[in-house]
N, C-alpha and C positions, 0 to 999 in steps of 0.2 A: 324557354328562358323566362324567369319570373319578371325581370325588368329589362326591357330592350329599348335602346334609344330610338329605334326605328318604328316601334309600335307603341304609341302613347297609351298609358293606362287610363282607365275610367274609374274614378272614385265616386262613391255614393256618400252624400253628406245629409244627415237627417236633422231637420229642424222641428222643434216642439213649440207649443204655444208660449208666447212671450219672449222668444229668443231671436227672432229674425233680424229686427232692426239693430240689435246690439251686436250680433255676430256676423252679419252678412259681409262687413268689410274684410273679415279674415279670408274670405274666398279670393278677394283680389290679390292678397299676398301669395296665395297658392298659385294663382294664374301667373303672377309676375315671375315666380321662381321655378316654373316647370312647364313642360309641354303637355301636361295631363288634361283630360277632359273631366268635368265634374257634373254629376247629376244632383241637383238640389231637391231634396225630398221633403215635402210638407207633411207632417204628421199631426193632424188636428189643429193646424194653425188658423189664426183669425183671418178674416177677409182682407184686411189691410196688409197683413203679412204675406198672404198669397200674392197680392198685387206687387209687393216689393220683389218677391222671388221671380215673378213673371217678367217684370221690367228688367231685372238684372240679366235674365237669360236672353232677352231680346237684344241686349247691348253687346253680348259676348258670344261668339259662335262656339266656344268650347264649353258653354254651360247649357244644361238641359234641365227642364222643369218637370217634376213628377209630383203627383198628389196621391198619397197612400190612404189618407182619411181626411174628410172635411168635417166629420162629426165625431169628436172624441179622439183621444190619443191612444194609439196602439202601444203595446209593450215593445221595447227595443228589439228583442229577439224576434218578435212577430213581424216587425218591419223588415229585418234582415232576411228572414225566411221568404217573405214576399218578393223582396228585391232579387233574391237568388233565382226565383222563378222567372223574373223579368229580364235578367241579364244573360247575354249570350257571348260575352267576351271570354277569352282563354284564361283571364285572371278575374277573380272576384275581389273587389277592393272597396274599403269604406274607411272613413275617418270622422272623428267627432267635429262638430261645428265650431268648437271653441279652440281650434288648433291654428296657430299663426305660423306662417313660414317666414324665415329671416334669411334664407339662403337656398342653394340648390340641394334640396333634401334628397332627390333621387340619385344625385351623384354620390352622396354619402352612403345611401342604401345599396347601390348597385354592387359593390364588392361583396356585401353580405348576402346578396340574393343568389349568388352562384351555388348550385347544388342544393338549393333550399326549396321546400314545398310550400312554406308559409312564413311570412315575415311580419313582425309586429314591432311597433315602437310607439312613441308619443305618450309615455306615462305622465300623468298630471304633475305639475311642478310642486304640488303639495304633498306628494308621496315621498317617504323616506326609504332608505335601504331596508330597514326592518319591515316596513309596510309591504315591500315588494317580495320578500322572501317568505315562502310558505313553510312553516315548521312542520316536521313530521307529526308533532303532537296535535296540530290544529285539525279540527274535524270539518272544516269548510274551506272551499276554494273561492275566495272573493275576487271581485274585479281588479283590485289593486295587486293581487298576487301575481308575480312574474316568473319566479323560479322556485324549484324545490330546494331543500337543503343540499341535495346532491348536485344541484346545478342544472337540472332539466328545465328547459324553457317550456312554459305553460301557455304561451300566447296571451292574447288579450283582445279587448273589444274597443280600443281607442283608435288605433290606426292599424289596418290589416291589409295584407296582400296575400291572397290564396291562389295557388295553382288550381284552376277549376277542375281539372281532371282528377287530381288528388282528392278534392272535396267531394266530387260526385261519387268516388269509390267508397267513401264511408257513409254516405247518406242512406245506403240500403239498410244499414244497421243503426242508423240514427234518423229515423223519419221525423223526429221533432226538431231536427236541424240545430239552430242556435239556441233553442230553449234552455232554460236552467234545468239542471238535473237534481233529483232528490233521492236519497237512499230509500229503497223500498219501491221506487217507481221507475227504476232502470230495467231495461229488457235483459234477458239472460245473456246475450252476446255482449251487451254493454258492461254488465257486472263482471263477466269473465275478463274483459279487457282491462277494467279497473284493477281487478285482482292481480293480473299479470304484471301490471305496472306498479303495484303496491300503492295505489291511489284511491283506496276505499274511503270516501268522505260522505258526510251527511248531506252536503250541499255543494253544488257546482254552479258557479255563476254563468252568465251569458257566454255561450260558445265553448265552455270548458270541456263538456262531454265530447263535443265534436273534435276539439284539439287533441284530447287524450286518445281518442280513437285513431286519429292520424298517426300519433306517436306509436300506438300499438301495432300499426301496420308498417312500421319502419320509415315513416315519413320524417323529414327533417324540418324542425321549427327553430327559428332564430329570432332574437329580440335585441337588436343593437341599440346602444345609446347614440343619438345623433344631435349635433349642436344647432341645426338649422330649422328645427321645429320646436315650438313652445306651446304646450297644452295647459290651458288654465285649469280645467277640471272643476268639478263641484258646481257647475253653473246651474244644474237642476235644483241645488239646495237654496238658491237665491229666490227672492220674490219675482213676480212677473216683471222682468227688467224692461224698461222703455216700451212697455206695451200695455195699452188699456183698450177696452172695447171701443171700436171705431164708431159705433152707433148703438141706438137702443135695440135694434134688431139683433146686432151682434151680441149684446149682453144677454138677450133672451135665448139666443142659440147656446151660449155658454151654460146658462142655467138648465136648459133641456139636456145638455150633455152630462152635467153633473147628476141630474136625476136618473138618466139612463145608466150611468156607471154605478150609482147607488143601487139601482134595481138589479143589475147584474151581480153585484156583491151579495145582495140579499138572497137571490135565487141560489147562488153558489153556496151560501151558508146553509140554506134549507136543505140542499141536496148533499151536504158534506158527509153525512153518515154512510152514503152509498158511493161517493166518488173519492173519498179519502182527503177531501179538502181541509178538514180540521187538522189532520196529521201534517199535511203540507204547510199549512199556516203556522203550526207550532214549530216546525223545523226552521222556517224563515224567521220567525220571531226570535228563536234562540240564537241564530246567526247574527241578526241585527243587534241584539242586546249583549252579545259576548263581550267580555271585559277588554279583550285585545282590540276590539273595534273602536273603543271609546276615543283614543287620540285621533284616529283617522276621521271619525264622524265630527269631532269637535273642530278640526281644521276645515272640513268641508263646510260646516255651517258658517264659521267665521269668514273664511275666504270666499265662499260662494256669495255671501252678501256684499263683501268688499268689491269683488270683481264686477258685480252689477253696478255699484256706485262709481267705480273707476271708469267703466265704459260709458256710463251716463254722463260723467264729467267730460270725457273726450268728445262725445256727440254734441254736448252743449258748448264746447269751446272753453271750458273752465279748467282751472288748475286741478290736477289730480289730488284726491283726498289722501291724507297720510295713511300708510298701510298699518293694519293691526299687527300686533306681535303674537305669534303662536309658539307652540312648545318646541319648535325645531329651528335652531339658528340657520341651518342649511336652507330650509324653506323660506325663512324670512329674507335671506340674501337673494333667493330666486325671485321673490315678489318685487324686491327693489329693482332688480335687473329688468323684470317685466315692464315696470313703469317706464324706465328709460327706453326700452325697446319700442314700446307703443308710442312714446313721444316722438321717436325718430321716424317710425313707420306711418303714423296716422295721416300726415299730409298727403301721402300717395295712395292711401286705401280708404279714406273716409267716404262714407256712403253718399253724401250730398254731391261731392265732386264727381264721383263715378257715375251716378245715375243722371246727373244734370249735364253731362258732357254732350256736346253737339258734334 
């Protein structure tokens, strides 16, 4: 059974640099509304952020602290693949760090989990129905795509519960795991599976190749809407929210990491005629700049910055700033509801009250 009331799920939550202080309160909402356990995974976080995560885990027995990288941030898929090797539970679960629980989300999900091999939810509040539907004419499968025109669930990487046995069964033909897929760089079994599903695309975002392989093997994927989870989304588009180098040594560490990452990119570019990196880069560039991505990217930039300012105001005990107006009335209404929801929830989840409790 994918969700059993007698066997609490263990979710992995990945934190990237500059997000811990802003988003750690959201974990308390997840604890309040479930019996789940949560592994808080630091991916390139600063020393003061690591300390916050450690302190939170010492205060709550259902929290566990993991560090995937102290120097430099790994790609999301790379972290998921590493966590998959570290996890021994019968389900493999993860959720984004900017997801807030407002009710018993597992009770909502449990009926949908019956007869299901993988369950996905938590699409960001800034996504519209058109963002979520993948057109047959679209040559890429992005993170915000949820269904095909025919109604096939594609899964996602925001909130996921996988049956581990089903996942292991496809890893033999998907050794890259959750990595993005690119046309011309898929294995023969993977290409055949995409052809059998009619899903030949130039680009497959994080986890999509894996999910399509599950579908090709007859596995059932579902993605229900639930009311008790609120996902901000786009937080990576904002500036380093509520986080600055804690010391001169921390600043030097950051600069060393930037230089190391630049060196890796340079070496990758120099080797690109032999590894196909130029071709991969060109596919990614075309996907990023595709005209259909423009409204989505615009909302991500505007609301990503606003969510940073909003959480900063809550942390400082200040009045929330007025929300920006974006191109979707539906999204604008969701943002207004988010502000009200956070105002109601903040007294019980705020970081200072949690970590200073005796």
